[in-house]
Phi, psi and omega in degrees: 000129178264134181228144173244127180221146174283136179240001180181185180222129178269112179294319181299314182273349183055047178206161178288147172265122184244155174230147169258138178212158180252139174246137176271176184300322180295315179297318179298314179300316179298317181294315180296316179296320177297319179302309182287327181295338178280351183263153169281166182306314181298320179295318178299312181301314180297317180298315181296314180299322184275345188235347183243125179299143185309319181296345183263008180237127179234124176289128182281130176259100183292344180266354181291138179274337183258194179286155176285158180300136178285158172218158181250131179293128175234132178289143184278000000 
């Protein structure tokens, strides 16, 4: 995933100094987990309900002996 972020501000140029950088799957997973780990259960639930389309969320059945229901990623 490519991301562009400001890392400073140039007073002389009167603009932000930006960098483009790439994150691999491991880095993305770590960032997402840190984001959610800082939330309480209710905050996580609300964020997911408000930001993830329903077909992309599956409630996990911990008592199920088989695989969980599959889902197809759909952009919101």
